[in-house]
C-alpha positions as CSV (number, residue, x, y, z in Angstrom):
1,X,15.1,-13.5,-10.9
2,X,14.8,-11.0,-7.8
3,X,13.3,-7.5,-8.3
4,X,15.6,-4.6,-7.7
5,X,13.5,-3.6,-4.7
6,X,14.1,-7.0,-3.3
7,X,17.7,-6.7,-4.1
8,X,18.1,-3.3,-2.7
9,X,16.3,-4.5,0.8
10,X,18.5,-7.6,1.0
11,X,21.8,-5.3,0.8
12,X,20.6,-3.4,3.5
13,X,20.2,-6.3,5.9
14,X,16.4,-6.5,5.6
15,X,14.7,-9.5,4.7
16,X,12.7,-9.5,1.3
17,X,10.6,-12.6,0.8
18,X,8.8,-14.9,3.4
19,X,7.7,-18.2,1.5
20,X,7.2,-19.6,5.3
21,X,4.3,-17.8,5.4
22,X,2.3,-19.3,2.5
23,X,-0.5,-20.7,4.5
24,X,-0.1,-19.0,8.0
25,X,-3.0,-16.1,8.3
26,X,-2.7,-13.1,7.5
27,X,-2.5,-11.5,10.6
28,X,0.3,-13.3,11.9
29,X,2.0,-13.0,8.5
30,X,1.8,-8.9,8.7
31,X,2.9,-8.8,12.2
32,X,5.7,-11.2,11.4
33,X,6.8,-9.2,8.2
34,X,6.9,-5.6,9.9
35,X,9.3,-7.8,12.8
36,X,11.7,-8.7,10.6
37,X,12.2,-5.8,7.8
38,X,10.9,-2.2,9.4
39,X,11.4,-1.2,6.2
40,X,8.1,-2.4,4.9
41,X,5.3,0.5,5.4
42,X,2.7,-1.2,4.0
43,X,1.6,-4.9,4.3
44,X,-1.7,-5.0,1.7
45,X,-3.9,-7.8,2.4
46,X,-5.0,-9.0,-1.3
47,X,-7.8,-11.5,-2.1
48,X,-6.9,-14.0,-4.6
49,X,-8.1,-13.4,-7.8
50,X,-8.3,-9.1,-7.4
51,X,-6.6,-6.8,-10.1
52,X,-3.8,-4.8,-8.5
53,X,-1.0,-2.1,-10.1
54,X,2.4,-3.4,-11.4
55,X,4.0,-0.7,-9.8
56,X,6.8,-1.5,-7.5
57,X,7.6,-0.1,-3.9
58,X,10.8,-0.8,-1.5
59,X,8.3,-0.5,1.8
60,X,5.4,-2.8,0.7
61,X,4.3,-6.4,0.6
62,X,1.0,-8.0,-0.8
63,X,-0.2,-10.8,0.8
64,X,-2.3,-12.8,-1.2
65,X,-4.5,-14.2,0.8
66,X,-7.8,-16.9,0.2
67,X,-11.6,-16.9,1.9
68,X,-10.4,-17.9,5.1
69,X,-7.4,-15.4,5.2
70,X,-4.7,-17.5,4.5
71,X,-1.7,-16.5,2.6
72,X,-1.7,-18.4,-0.7
73,X,1.3,-17.0,-2.4
74,X,4.8,-16.0,-1.2
75,X,4.9,-12.6,0.2
76,X,7.8,-10.5,-1.2
77,X,9.1,-6.8,-1.3
78,X,7.4,-5.0,-4.0
């Protein structure tokens, strides 16, 4: 089920999910996200196992990464 924020972004014609970035280095993933959706203002790199708030934001994407900096989960708006 898509979140309201990702639905709103998709309705605006912007990409809201990047499954193709799993396994890609976080720096490349961040540049790709910012290029494909200019409304994203914050791309946050989060090490696997970290705790984060549950608040949803339409201008944020979290990049969950392993110790090598590779994306481990599908990045989504929220």
